[in-house]
LOPASE-595651 format. One record per atom (N, C-alpha, C): residue number from 0; atom name; x negated, y, z. Coordinates in steps of 0.2 Angstrom, whole numbers. Each point is the difference from the previous one (the first is absolute). Example, Ala and Ser with C-alpha at 12.3 -4.5 7.8 and 13.67 -1.06 7.14 Angstrom:
REM LOPASE-595651
SITE  pos  site      x      y      z
SITE    0     N    -66    -28     39
SITE    0    CA      4      6      0
SITE    0     C     -4      6      0
SITE    1     N      2      5     -4
SITE    1    CA     -4      6      1
SITE    1     C      4      5      3
END
This chain:
REM LOPASE-595651
SITE  pos  site      x      y      z
SITE    0     N   -260    928    265
SITE    0    CA      1     -7      0
SITE    0     C     -6     -4      3
SITE    1     N      2     -4      5
SITE    1    CA     -6     -3      3
SITE    1     C     -1     -7     -3
SITE    2     N     -7     -1     -1
SITE    2    CA     -2     -6     -4
SITE    2     C      0     -6      5
SITE    3     N      4     -5      0
SITE    3    CA      0     -6      5
SITE    3     C     -3     -6     -4
SITE    4     N     -6      0      0
SITE    4    CA     -3     -6     -4
SITE    4     C      0     -6      5
SITE    5     N      0     -6     -2
SITE    5    CA     -1     -6      4
SITE    5     C     -7      0      4
SITE    6     N      0     -2      6
SITE    6    CA     -6      0      4
SITE    6     C     -4     -6     -3
SITE    7     N     -7      1      1
SITE    7    CA     -4     -5     -2
SITE    7     C      0     -6      4
SITE    8     N     -3     -6     -2
SITE    8    CA      0     -6      5
SITE    8     C     -3      1      6
SITE    9     N     -6      3      1
SITE    9    CA     -3      1      6
SITE    9     C      4      4      5
SITE   10     N      3      6     -3
SITE   10    CA      3      4      4
SITE   10     C      7     -3      3
SITE   11     N      3     -5     -4
SITE   11    CA      6     -3      2
SITE   11     C     -2     -5      5
SITE   12     N     -6     -3      0
SITE   12    CA     -1     -5      5
SITE   12     C     -2      4      7
SITE   13     N     -3      6     -1
SITE   13    CA     -1      4      6
SITE   13     C      6      2      3
SITE   14     N      5      2     -4
SITE   14    CA      6      2      3
SITE   14     C      4     -5      3
SITE   15     N      0     -6     -3
SITE   15    CA      3     -6      3
SITE   15     C     -2     -2      7
SITE   16     N     -7      0      0
SITE   16    CA     -3     -2      7
SITE   16     C      0      5      5
SITE   17     N      1      6     -2
SITE   17    CA      0      5      5
SITE   17     C     -6      2      3
SITE   18     N     -6     -3     -2
SITE   18    CA     -6      2      3
SITE   18     C     -4      5     -5
SITE   19     N     -5      3      4
SITE   19    CA     -3      5     -4
SITE   19     C     -7     -3     -1
SITE   20     N     -3      2     -5
SITE   20    CA     -7     -1     -2
SITE   20     C     -5      4      4
SITE   21     N     -5     -4      3
SITE   21    CA     -4      4      5
SITE   21     C     -5      5     -5
SITE   22     N     -1      5      3
SITE   22    CA     -5      5     -3
SITE   22     C     -7     -3     -1
SITE   23     N     -3      2     -5
SITE   23    CA     -7     -2     -1
SITE   23     C     -4      1      6
SITE   24     N     -4     -6      2
SITE   24    CA     -4      0      6
SITE   24     C      3     -2      6
SITE   25     N      6     -1      1
SITE   25    CA      4     -2      6
SITE   25     C      1     -8     -1
SITE   26     N     -1     -3      7
SITE   26    CA      2     -7      0
SITE   26     C      7     -1      0
SITE   27     N      2     -5     -4
SITE   27    CA      7     -2      0
SITE   27     C      2     -3      7
SITE   28     N      6      2      2
SITE   28    CA      3     -3      6
SITE   28     C      0     -7      0
SITE   29     N     -1     -3      6
SITE   29    CA      0     -7      1
SITE   29     C      8     -3     -1
SITE   30     N      0     -5     -3
SITE   30    CA      7     -3     -1
SITE   30     C      3     -3      6
SITE   31     N      6      1      2
SITE   31    CA      3     -2      6
SITE   31     C      2     -7     -1
SITE   32     N     -2     -5      4
SITE   32    CA      2     -7     -1
SITE   32     C      8      0      1
SITE   33     N      2     -4     -5
SITE   33    CA      8     -1      0
SITE   33     C      2     -5      5
SITE   34     N     -4     -5      2
SITE   34    CA      2     -5      5
SITE   34     C     -6     -3      4
SITE   35     N      0     -3      6
SITE   35    CA     -5     -3      4
SITE   35     C     -3     -6     -4
SITE   36     N     -6     -1      0
SITE   36    CA     -4     -5     -3
SITE   36     C     -1     -6      5
SITE   37     N      2     -6     -1
SITE   37    CA     -2     -5      5
SITE   37     C     -7     -2     -1
SITE   38     N     -4     -1      6
SITE   38    CA     -7     -2     -1
SITE   38     C      0     -7     -3
SITE   39     N     -6     -2     -4
SITE   39    CA      0     -6     -3
SITE   39     C     -3     -5      5
SITE   40     N      0     -7     -2
SITE   40    CA     -2     -5      5
SITE   40     C     -7      1      1
SITE   41     N     -4      2     -5
SITE   41    CA     -7      0      1
SITE   41     C     -2      6      5
SITE   42     N      4      6      0
SITE   42    CA     -1      5      4
SITE   42     C      2     -2      7
SITE   43     N      5     -4      1
SITE   43    CA      2     -2      7
SITE   43     C     -5     -4      3
SITE   44     N     -3     -5     -4
SITE   44    CA     -5     -4      3
SITE   44     C     -6      4      2
SITE   45     N     -2      5     -4
SITE   45    CA     -6      3      2
SITE   45     C      1      4      6
SITE   46     N      6      3      1
SITE   46    CA      2      4      6
SITE   46     C      0     -5      6
SITE   47     N      2     -6     -1
SITE   47    CA      0     -4      6
SITE   47     C     -7     -2      2
SITE   48     N     -4     -2     -5
SITE   48    CA     -7     -1      1
SITE   48     C     -4      5      4
SITE   49     N      2      6     -2
SITE   49    CA     -3      6      3
SITE   49     C      2      1      7
SITE   50     N      6     -2      1
SITE   50    CA      3      1      7
SITE   50     C     -4     -6      4
SITE   51     N      0     -6     -2
SITE   51    CA     -4     -5      3
SITE   51     C     -7      2      2
SITE   52     N     -3      3     -5
SITE   52    CA     -7      1      1
SITE   52     C     -1      6      5
SITE   53     N      5      4      0
SITE   53    CA     -1      6      6
SITE   53     C      2     -3      6
SITE   54     N      4     -5      1
SITE   54    CA      2     -4      6
SITE   54     C     -6     -4      3
SITE   55     N     -4     -3     -5
SITE   55    CA     -6     -4      2
SITE   55     C     -6      4      2
SITE   56     N      0      6     -3
SITE   56    CA     -5      5      2
SITE   56     C      0      3      7
SITE   57     N      5     -2      4
SITE   57    CA      0      2      7
SITE   57     C      5      6      1
SITE   58     N      4      3     -5
SITE   58    CA      4      5      1
SITE   58     C      6     -2      4
SITE   59     N      2      3      5
SITE   59    CA      6     -2      4
SITE   59     C      6      1     -4
SITE   60     N      5     -5      1
SITE   60    CA      6      0     -4
SITE   60     C      4      6      3
SITE   61     N      4      3     -5
SITE   61    CA      5      5      2
SITE   61     C      5     -2      4
SITE   62     N      3      5      4
SITE   62    CA      6     -2      4
SITE   62     C      6     -3     -4
SITE   63     N      2     -6      3
SITE   63    CA      6     -3     -4
SITE   63     C     -2     -5     -5
SITE   64     N     -7      0     -2
SITE   64    CA     -2     -4     -5
SITE   64     C     -3     -7      4
SITE   65     N      0     -6     -4
SITE   65    CA     -2     -6      3
SITE   65     C     -7      0      2
SITE   66     N     -3     -1      6
SITE   66    CA     -7      0      1
SITE   66     C     -3     -6     -3
SITE   67     N     -7      1     -2
SITE   67    CA     -3     -6     -2
SITE   67     C     -2     -5      5
SITE   68     N     -1     -6     -2
SITE   68    CA     -1     -6      5
SITE   68     C     -7      2      4
SITE   69     N      0      0      7
SITE   69    CA     -6      2      3
SITE   69     C     -5     -6     -1
SITE   70     N     -7      2      0
SITE   70    CA     -5     -5      0
SITE   70     C     -2     -2      7
SITE   71     N     -2     -6      0
SITE   71    CA     -2     -3      7
SITE   71     C     -6      4      2
SITE   72     N      1      2      7
SITE   72    CA     -6      4      3
SITE   72     C     -6     -4      0
SITE   73     N     -6      3     -2
SITE   73    CA     -6     -3      1
SITE   73     C     -2     -6     -5
SITE   74     N      5     -1     -4
SITE   74    CA     -2     -6     -5
SITE   74     C      0      3     -7
SITE   75     N     -6     -1     -4
SITE   75    CA      0      2     -6
SITE   75     C      4     -3     -5
SITE   76     N      3      3     -5
SITE   76    CA      5     -2     -5
SITE   76     C     -4     -1     -6
SITE   77     N      0     -7     -2
SITE   77    CA     -3     -1     -7
SITE   77     C      5     -1     -5
SITE   78     N      0      4     -5
SITE   78    CA      5      0     -5
SITE   78     C     -3     -4     -6
SITE   79     N      4     -4     -3
SITE   79    CA     -2     -4     -6
SITE   79     C      5      1     -5
SITE   80     N     -1     -1     -6
SITE   80    CA      5      0     -5
SITE   80     C      4     -6      0
SITE   81     N      6      0     -3
SITE   81    CA      4     -6      0
SITE   81     C     -4     -6     -4
SITE   82     N     -3      2     -5
SITE   82    CA     -4     -6     -4
SITE   82     C     -5     -3      5
SITE   83     N     -4      4      3
SITE   83    CA     -5     -3      5
SITE   83     C      3     -4      5
SITE   84     N      6      3      3
SITE   84    CA      3     -4      6
SITE   84     C      3     -7     -3
SITE   85     N      2      0     -6
SITE   85    CA      3     -6     -3
SITE   85     C     -6     -5     -1
SITE   86     N     -5      3     -2
SITE   86    CA     -6     -5     -2
SITE   86     C     -3     -3      6
SITE   87     N      0      4      6
SITE   87    CA     -3     -3      6
SITE   87     C      5     -4      4
SITE   88     N      6      0     -1
SITE   88    CA      5     -4      4
SITE   88     C      3     -5     -4
SITE   89     N      0     -1     -6
SITE   89    CA      3     -5     -4
SITE   89     C     -5     -3     -5
SITE   90     N      2     -6     -3
SITE   90    CA     -4     -3     -5
SITE   90     C     -7     -3      3
SITE   91     N     -4     -1     -5
SITE   91    CA     -7     -4      2
SITE   91     C     -4      5      4
SITE   92     N      0      6     -1
SITE   92    CA     -4      5      4
SITE   92     C      2      0      8
SITE   93     N      6      0      1
SITE   93    CA      3      0      7
SITE   93     C     -2     -7      3
SITE   94     N      1     -5     -4
SITE   94    CA     -1     -7      3
SITE   94     C     -8     -1      2
SITE   95     N     -4      3     -5
SITE   95    CA     -7     -1      2
SITE   95     C     -2      4      6
SITE   96     N      3      6      1
SITE   96    CA     -2      4      5
SITE   96     C      2     -3      7
SITE   97     N      6     -3      0
SITE   97    CA      3     -3      6
SITE   97     C     -4     -6      2
SITE   98     N     -3     -4     -5
SITE   98    CA     -4     -6      1
SITE   98     C     -7      2      3
SITE   99     N     -2      6     -3
SITE   99    CA     -7      2      2
SITE   99     C      1      2      7
SITE  100     N      5      4      2
SITE  100    CA      1      2      7
SITE  100     C      1     -6      5
SITE  101     N      3     -5     -2
SITE  101    CA      1     -7      4
SITE  101     C     -7     -3      1
SITE  102     N     -4      0     -6
SITE  102    CA     -7     -3      1
SITE  102     C     -4      4      4
SITE  103     N      0      6      0
SITE  103    CA     -4      4      4
SITE  103     C      2     -1      8
SITE  104     N      6      0      1
SITE  104    CA      3     -2      7
SITE  104     C     -3     -6      3
SITE  105     N      1     -6     -5
SITE  105    CA     -3     -6      2
SITE  105     C     -7      0      2
SITE  106     N     -4      3     -5
SITE  106    CA     -7      1      1
SITE  106     C     -2      3      6
SITE  107     N      4      6      2
SITE  107    CA     -2      3      6
SITE  107     C      1     -4      6
SITE  108     N      6     -4      0
SITE  108    CA      1     -5      6
SITE  108     C     -5     -5      0
SITE  109     N     -2     -3     -5
SITE  109    CA     -5     -5      0
SITE  109     C     -7      3      3
SITE  110     N     -2      6     -2
SITE  110    CA     -6      3      2
SITE  110     C      0      1      8
SITE  111     N      6      3      2
SITE  111    CA      0      2      8
SITE  111     C      2     -6      4
SITE  112     N      2     -6     -3
SITE  112    CA      2     -6      5
SITE  112     C     -7     -3      2
SITE  113     N     -1     -1      6
SITE  113    CA     -6     -4      2
SITE  113     C      1     -7     -1
SITE  114     N     -5     -3     -3
SITE  114    CA      0     -7     -2
SITE  114     C     -6     -4      3
SITE  115     N      1     -6      2
SITE  115    CA     -6     -5      2
SITE  115     C      0     -6     -4
SITE  116     N     -5     -1     -5
SITE  116    CA      0     -5     -4
SITE  116     C     -2     -7      3
SITE  117     N     -3      1      6
SITE  117    CA     -2     -6      3
SITE  117     C      6     -5      2
SITE  118     N     -1     -6     -2
SITE  118    CA      6     -5      2
SITE  118     C     -2     -2      8
SITE  119     N      5      1      4
SITE  119    CA      0     -2      7
SITE  119     C      3     -7      1
SITE  120     N     -5     -5      2
SITE  120    CA      2     -7      1
SITE  120     C      1     -1      7
SITE  121     N      5     -4      2
SITE  121    CA      2     -1      6
SITE  121     C     -5     -4      4
SITE  122     N     -1      1      6
SITE  122    CA     -5     -4      4
SITE  122     C      5     -6      3
SITE  123     N     -3     -6      0
SITE  123    CA      4     -6      2
SITE  123     C     -3     -3      7
SITE  124     N      4     -3      4
SITE  124    CA     -3     -4      5
SITE  124     C      1     -7     -2
SITE  125     N     -6     -4      0
SITE  125    CA      1     -7     -3
SITE  125     C     -1     -5      6
SITE  126     N      0      3      6
SITE  126    CA     -1     -5      6
SITE  126     C      4     -6      0
SITE  127     N      7      1     -1
SITE  127    CA      5     -5      0
SITE  127     C     -2     -5     -5
SITE  128     N     -2      2     -6
SITE  128    CA     -1     -5     -5
SITE  128     C     -6     -4      1
SITE  129     N     -5      3      3
SITE  129    CA     -6     -3      2
SITE  129     C      1     -5      5
SITE  130     N      4      2      5
SITE  130    CA      2     -5      6
SITE  130     C      3     -6     -3
SITE  131     N      5      1     -5
SITE  131    CA      3     -6     -3
SITE  131     C     -5     -4     -4
SITE  132     N     -4      3     -4
SITE  132    CA     -5     -4     -3
SITE  132     C     -5     -4      4
SITE  133     N     -2      3      6
SITE  133    CA     -4     -4      5
SITE  133     C      4     -5      3
SITE  134     N      6      0      1
SITE  134    CA      4     -5      3
SITE  134     C      2     -6     -4
SITE  135     N      2      2     -7
SITE  135    CA      3     -5     -4
SITE  135     C     -4     -2     -6
SITE  136     N     -5      4     -2
SITE  136    CA     -3     -2     -6
SITE  136     C     -4     -7      1
SITE  137     N      0     -4     -6
SITE  137    CA     -4     -7      1
SITE  137     C     -7      1     -1
SITE  138     N     -3      6      1
SITE  138    CA     -7      1      0
SITE  138     C     -2      5      5
SITE  139     N     -6      1      1
SITE  139    CA     -2      6      5
SITE  139     C      0      7     -4
SITE  140     N      4      4      3
SITE  140    CA      1      7     -4
SITE  140     C     -6      4      1
SITE  141     N     -1      5     -4
SITE  141    CA     -5      5      0
SITE  141     C      3      7      0
SITE  142     N     -3      4      3
SITE  142    CA      3      7      0
SITE  142     C     -6      5      2
SITE  143     N      1      6     -3
SITE  143    CA     -5      5      2
SITE  143     C     -1      2      7
SITE  144     N     -6      1      2
SITE  144    CA     -1      3      7
SITE  144     C     -5      5      0
SITE  145     N      1      5      4
SITE  145    CA     -5      5      0
SITE  145     C     -2      4     -6
SITE  146     N      5      1     -4
SITE  146    CA     -1      4     -6
SITE  146     C     -1      8      2
SITE  147     N     -5      3     -4
SITE  147    CA     -1      7      2
SITE  147     C      6      4     -1
SITE  148     N      0      6      3
SITE  148    CA      5      5      0
SITE  148     C      2      2     -7
SITE  149     N      6      1     -1
SITE  149    CA      3      3     -7
SITE  149     C      2     -6     -4
SITE  150     N     -1     -6      2
SITE  150    CA      3     -6     -4
SITE  150     C      7      0      2
SITE  151     N      5      1     -4
SITE  151    CA      7      1      1
SITE  151     C      4     -6     -3
SITE  152     N      3     -4      4
SITE  152    CA      4     -6     -3
SITE  152     C      7      3     -3
SITE  153     N      1     -2     -6
SITE  153    CA      6      3     -3
SITE  153     C      5     -5     -3
SITE  154     N     -2     -7      0
SITE  154    CA      5     -5     -2
SITE  154     C     -2     -6      3
SITE  155     N      5     -5      2
SITE  155    CA     -2     -6      3
SITE  155     C      6     -5     -3
SITE  156     N     -2     -6     -3
SITE  156    CA      5     -5     -2
SITE  156     C     -2     -7      2
SITE  157     N      4     -4      3
SITE  157    CA     -1     -6      2
SITE  157     C      5     -5     -3
SITE  158     N     -3     -5     -3
SITE  158    CA      5     -5     -4
SITE  158     C     -2     -7      1
SITE  159     N      5     -5     -1
SITE  159    CA     -2     -7      1
SITE  159     C      1     -3      6
SITE  160     N      1      4      6
SITE  160    CA      1     -4      6
SITE  160     C      6     -3      1
SITE  161     N      5      2     -3
SITE  161    CA      7     -4      1
SITE  161     C      1     -5     -5
SITE  162     N     -5     -3     -4
SITE  162    CA      1     -5     -5
SITE  162     C     -2     -7      3
SITE  163     N     -2      0      6
SITE  163    CA     -2     -7      3
SITE  163     C     -6     -3     -4
SITE  164     N     -5      4     -2
SITE  164    CA     -6     -2     -3
SITE  164     C      1     -2     -8
SITE  165     N      6      1     -3
SITE  165    CA      1     -1     -7
SITE  165     C     -3      5     -4
SITE  166     N     -1      6      3
SITE  166    CA     -4      5     -4
SITE  166     C     -6      3      4
SITE  167     N     -5      3     -4
SITE  167    CA     -5      3      4
SITE  167     C      2      5      5
SITE  168     N     -4      1      5
SITE  168    CA      2      6      5
SITE  168     C     -5      5     -2
SITE  169     N      2      6     -2
SITE  169    CA     -4      6     -2
SITE  169     C      2      6      4
SITE  170     N     -5      4      1
SITE  170    CA      0      6      3
SITE  170     C     -3      6     -4
SITE  171     N      3      5     -1
SITE  171    CA     -2      6     -4
SITE  171     C      0      6      5
SITE  172     N     -6      3      1
SITE  172    CA     -1      6      4
SITE  172     C     -3      6     -4
SITE  173     N      3      5     -1
SITE  173    CA     -3      6     -4
SITE  173     C     -2      6      4
SITE  174     N     -5      3     -3
SITE  174    CA     -3      6      4
SITE  174     C     -1      5     -5
SITE  175     N      0      7      3
SITE  175    CA     -3      5     -3
SITE  175     C     -7      1      3
SITE  176     N     -5      1     -4
SITE  176    CA     -7      0      3
SITE  176     C     -2      7      2
SITE  177     N     -5      1      3
SITE  177    CA     -2      7      2
SITE  177     C     -1      5     -6
SITE  178     N     -2     -3     -6
SITE  178    CA     -1      4     -6
SITE  178     C      6      0     -4
SITE  179     N      6     -2      3
SITE  179    CA      6      1     -4
SITE  179     C      1     -5     -5
SITE  180     N     -3     -6      0
SITE  180    CA      1     -5     -5
SITE  180     C      4     -6      3
SITE  181     N      2     -4     -4
SITE  181    CA      4     -6      2
SITE  181     C     -4     -6      1
SITE  182     N      1     -4      6
SITE  182    CA     -3     -6      1
SITE  182     C      5     -5      4
SITE  183     N      0     -6     -3
SITE  183    CA      5     -5      3
SITE  183     C     -4     -6      2
SITE  184     N      2     -3      6
SITE  184    CA     -2     -7      2
SITE  184     C      5     -5     -2
SITE  185     N     -2     -5     -3
SITE  185    CA      5     -5     -2
SITE  185     C     -3     -7      3
SITE  186     N      5     -3      3
SITE  186    CA     -2     -7      4
SITE  186     C      5     -5     -2
SITE  187     N     -2     -6     -2
SITE  187    CA      4     -5     -2
SITE  187     C     -3     -7      0
SITE  188     N      4     -5      1
SITE  188    CA     -3     -7     -1
SITE  188     C      2     -3     -6
SITE  189     N      2      4     -5
SITE  189    CA      1     -2     -7
SITE  189     C     -6     -2     -3
SITE  190     N      0     -4     -5
SITE  190    CA     -6     -3     -3
SITE  190     C     -4      6     -3
SITE  191     N     -7      0      2
SITE  191    CA     -4      6     -1
SITE  191     C     -1      1     -8
SITE  192     N      0     -5     -4
SITE  192    CA      0      1     -7
SITE  192     C      6      4     -3
SITE  193     N      5      0      3
SITE  193    CA      6      4     -2
SITE  193     C      1      6      4
SITE  194     N     -1      0      6
SITE  194    CA      1      6      4
SITE  194     C     -5      6     -1
SITE  195     N     -7     -2      0
SITE  195    CA     -5      5     -1
SITE  195     C      1      4     -6
SITE  196     N      0     -4     -6
SITE  196    CA      0      4     -6
SITE  196     C      7      4     -1
SITE  197     N      5     -2      3
SITE  197    CA      6      4      0
SITE  197     C      0      7      4
SITE  198     N     -3     -1      6
SITE  198    CA     -1      6      4
SITE  198     C     -6      5     -3
SITE  199     N     -5     -3     -3
SITE  199    CA     -5      4     -3
SITE  199     C      2      2     -7
SITE  200     N      5     -2     -3
SITE  200    CA      2      1     -7
SITE  200     C     -6     -1     -5
SITE  201     N     -4     -5      2
SITE  201    CA     -5     -2     -4
SITE  201     C     -3     -7      2
SITE  202     N     -2     -3     -5
SITE  202    CA     -3     -7      2
SITE  202     C     -7     -1     -2
SITE  203     N     -3      6     -1
SITE  203    CA     -7      0     -1
SITE  203     C     -4      3      5
SITE  204     N     -4     -3      4
SITE  204    CA     -4      3      5
SITE  204     C     -6      4     -3
SITE  205     N     -2      6      3
SITE  205    CA     -5      4     -2
SITE  205     C     -6      0      5
SITE  206     N      0     -4      5
SITE  206    CA     -6      0      4
SITE  206     C      3     -2      7
SITE  207     N     -5      1      5
SITE  207    CA      1     -2      7
SITE  207     C     -2      6      4
SITE  208     N      3      1      6
SITE  208    CA     -2      5      5
SITE  208     C      0     -3      7
SITE  209     N     -5      1      4
SITE  209    CA      0     -2      7
SITE  209     C      3      5      4
SITE  210     N      5     -3      4
SITE  210    CA      3      4      5
SITE  210     C      0     -4      7
SITE  211     N     -3      3      5
SITE  211    CA     -1     -4      6
SITE  211     C     -3     -7      0
SITE  212     N     -4      0     -4
SITE  212    CA     -4     -7     -1
SITE  212     C      4     -5     -4
SITE  213     N      6      2     -3
SITE  213    CA      3     -5     -4
SITE  213     C      0      3     -7
SITE  214     N      0     -5     -5
SITE  214    CA      0      2     -7
SITE  214     C      8      1     -3
SITE  215     N      1      5     -3
SITE  215    CA      7      2     -3
SITE  215     C     -1      1     -7
SITE  216     N      4     -3     -4
SITE  216    CA      0      0     -7
SITE  216     C      3      7     -3
SITE  217     N     -3      3     -4
SITE  217    CA      2      6     -3
SITE  217     C      4     -1     -6
SITE  218     N      5      4     -1
SITE  218    CA      4      0     -6
SITE  218     C      1      8     -2
SITE  219     N      1      1     -6
SITE  219    CA      2      7     -3
SITE  219     C      4      0     -6
SITE  220     N      5      4      1
SITE  220    CA      5      1     -6
SITE  220     C      0      7     -2
SITE  221     N     -4      2     -5
SITE  221    CA     -1      7     -2
SITE  221     C      6      4     -2
SITE  222     N      5     -3     -4
SITE  222    CA      6      3     -2
SITE  222     C      5      2      6
SITE  223     N     -1     -4      5
SITE  223    CA      4      2      6
SITE  223     C     -4      3      6
SITE  224     N     -6      1     -1
SITE  224    CA     -4      3      5
SITE  224     C      0     -4      6
SITE  225     N      0     -7     -1
SITE  225    CA      1     -4      6
SITE  225     C     -7     -3      2
SITE  226     N     -2      0      6
SITE  226    CA     -6     -3      3
SITE  226     C      2     -5      5
SITE  227     N     -3     -6      0
SITE  227    CA      2     -6      4
SITE  227     C     -6     -3      3
SITE  228     N      1     -2      7
SITE  228    CA     -5     -5      3
SITE  228     C      5     -5      3
SITE  229     N     -2     -7     -2
SITE  229    CA      3     -5      2
SITE  229     C     -4     -6      3
SITE  230     N      3     -3      5
SITE  230    CA     -4     -6      3
SITE  230     C      5     -5      2
SITE  231     N     -2     -6     -1
SITE  231    CA      5     -6      2
SITE  231     C     -4     -4      5
SITE  232     N      4     -1      6
SITE  232    CA     -2     -4      6
SITE  232     C      0     -7     -1
SITE  233     N     -4     -4      4
SITE  233    CA      0     -7     -1
SITE  233     C      7     -4      0
SITE  234     N      5      3      4
SITE  234    CA      6     -3      1
SITE  234     C      5      2     -6
SITE  235     N     -3      3     -5
SITE  235    CA      4      2     -6
SITE  235     C      4      7      0
SITE  236     N     -1      3      6
SITE  236    CA      3      7      0
SITE  236     C     -4      5     -3
SITE  237     N      3      4     -4
SITE  237    CA     -4      5     -4
SITE  237     C      1      7      3
SITE  238     N     -5      4      1
SITE  238    CA      0      7      2
SITE  238     C     -2      4     -6
SITE  239     N      4      5     -1
SITE  239    CA     -1      5     -6
SITE  239     C      1      7      2
SITE  240     N     -5      4     -1
SITE  240    CA      1      7      0
SITE  240     C      0      4     -6
SITE  241     N      5      4     -2
SITE  241    CA      0      2     -7
SITE  241     C      3      7      0
SITE  242     N     -1      4     -6
SITE  242    CA      3      6      0
SITE  242     C     -4      5     -5
SITE  243     N      2      6      1
SITE  243    CA     -4      5     -4
SITE  243     C     -6      3      4
SITE  244     N      0     -2      6
SITE  244    CA     -6      2      5
SITE  244     C     -6     -3     -3
SITE  245     N     -6      3      1
SITE  245    CA     -6     -2     -2
SITE  245     C     -2     -6      4
SITE  246     N     -5     -4     -3
SITE  246    CA     -3     -6      3
SITE  246     C     -2      2      7
SITE  247     N     -3      6      2
SITE  247    CA     -2      1      6
SITE  247     C      5      1      5
SITE  248     N      6      3     -2
SITE  248    CA      6      0      5
SITE  248     C      3     -7      1
SITE  249     N      0     -4     -6
SITE  249    CA      3     -6      1
SITE  249     C     -4     -5      4
SITE  250     N     -7      1      0
SITE  250    CA     -4     -3      5
SITE  250     C      1      1      7
SITE  251     N      2      7      1
SITE  251    CA      2      1      7
SITE  251     C      6     -3      3
SITE  252     N      5     -1     -5
SITE  252    CA      6     -4      2
SITE  252     C     -1     -7      1
SITE  253     N     -4     -3     -5
SITE  253    CA     -2     -7      0
SITE  253     C     -4     -1      7
SITE  254     N     -4      4      2
SITE  254    CA     -4     -1      6
SITE  254     C      4      0      6
SITE  255     N      6      3      0
SITE  255    CA      4      1      6
SITE  255     C      4     -6      1
SITE  256     N      1     -4     -5
SITE  256    CA      4     -6      1
SITE  256     C     -2     -5      5
SITE  257     N      4     -2      5
SITE  257    CA     -2     -4      5
SITE  257     C      6     -6      1
SITE  258     N     -2     -6      2
SITE  258    CA      5     -5      1
SITE  258     C      4      2      6
SITE  259     N      6     -2     -1
SITE  259    CA      5      1      6
SITE  259     C      2     -7      3
SITE  260     N     -2     -1      6
SITE  260    CA      2     -7      3
SITE  260     C      7      0      1
SITE  261     N      3     -6      0
SITE  261    CA      7     -2      1
SITE  261     C      2      1      7
SITE  262     N     -5     -3      5
SITE  262    CA      1      0      7
SITE  262     C      0      8      2
SITE  263     N      5      1      5
SITE  263    CA      0      7      3
SITE  263     C      3      5     -5
SITE  264     N      4     -2     -4
SITE  264    CA      3      5     -5
SITE  264     C      5      4      4
SITE  265     N      3     -2      6
SITE  265    CA      4      4      4
SITE  265     C      7      1     -4
SITE  266     N      4      4      4
SITE  266    CA      7      1     -3
SITE  266     C      0      4     -6
SITE  267     N      5     -1     -4
SITE  267    CA      1      4     -6
SITE  267     C      1      7      1
SITE  268     N     -4      5     -3
SITE  268    CA      1      7      1
SITE  268     C      6      2     -3
SITE  269     N      3      6      3
SITE  269    CA      6      3     -2
SITE  269     C     -1      3     -7
SITE  270     N      5     -1     -4
SITE  270    CA      0      3     -7
SITE  270     C     -1      7      0
SITE  271     N     -4      3     -5
SITE  271    CA     -1      7      0
SITE  271     C      4      2     -6
SITE  272     N      3      6      0
SITE  272    CA      4      3     -5
SITE  272     C     -5      1     -6
SITE  273     N     -6      1      0
SITE  273    CA     -5      1     -5
SITE  273     C     -3     -6     -3
SITE  274     N      2     -6      3
SITE  274    CA     -3     -6     -2
SITE  274     C      2     -2     -8
SITE  275     N     -5     -2     -4
SITE  275    CA      2     -2     -6
SITE  275     C      2     -7     -1
SITE  276     N      3     -2     -6
SITE  276    CA      3     -6     -1
SITE  276     C     -3     -3     -6
END
């Protein structure tokens, strides 16, 4: 009679699974996967980054795969992070860099542009006004004659001739001197006590200077750097030379002044396009 006792729990489990216990010292067989496992999002991202790194490293793309964007031939490619790019192109940093580039461009243009700081004054032809003064003034006119070279006339104004004697007749003639200073000859039959101080911008004489045997009264205005030599003729006509020129240059202009007779004035000269008014 066979003894059929119930199997123990381990034996029942072994029988149910149908697997055999490995012998001592043997590796258990690998379990077969029951189903394909989908890669996680992290693993997919890592694989994509690895593929991108391999493409950037210069490996040629496989046939059928999309080729990487070609780099411009001969031009270095500078790569910056998105944060640096944003900082350089937006906000206060980008504005400051743009303004700095503009200022550098303006400075470069300023440096390379040729400049001439000297003011160029027009040379005038005063012959027509001198002719009118000689012909119609109620007194004997005076004008410079034989001035040394480089005395350049730059302005000429004649007033009072068309008032019929109701106003003084005055003539202004301005020069640039050989030393680059300003000197003007002022002539008028206005009362000397009013005309001379106004032209000299001072009513206090500072001495006398002999010019061509005649005494000229000296005036000086320090804040305007104005020197003046003045002389009033017996008929009440005043001659004044004034400007930023030195007394030596003013004396040259004063010594060149000569009376202009009315007779033989001749026909009026044609107007010059450079004539002052």
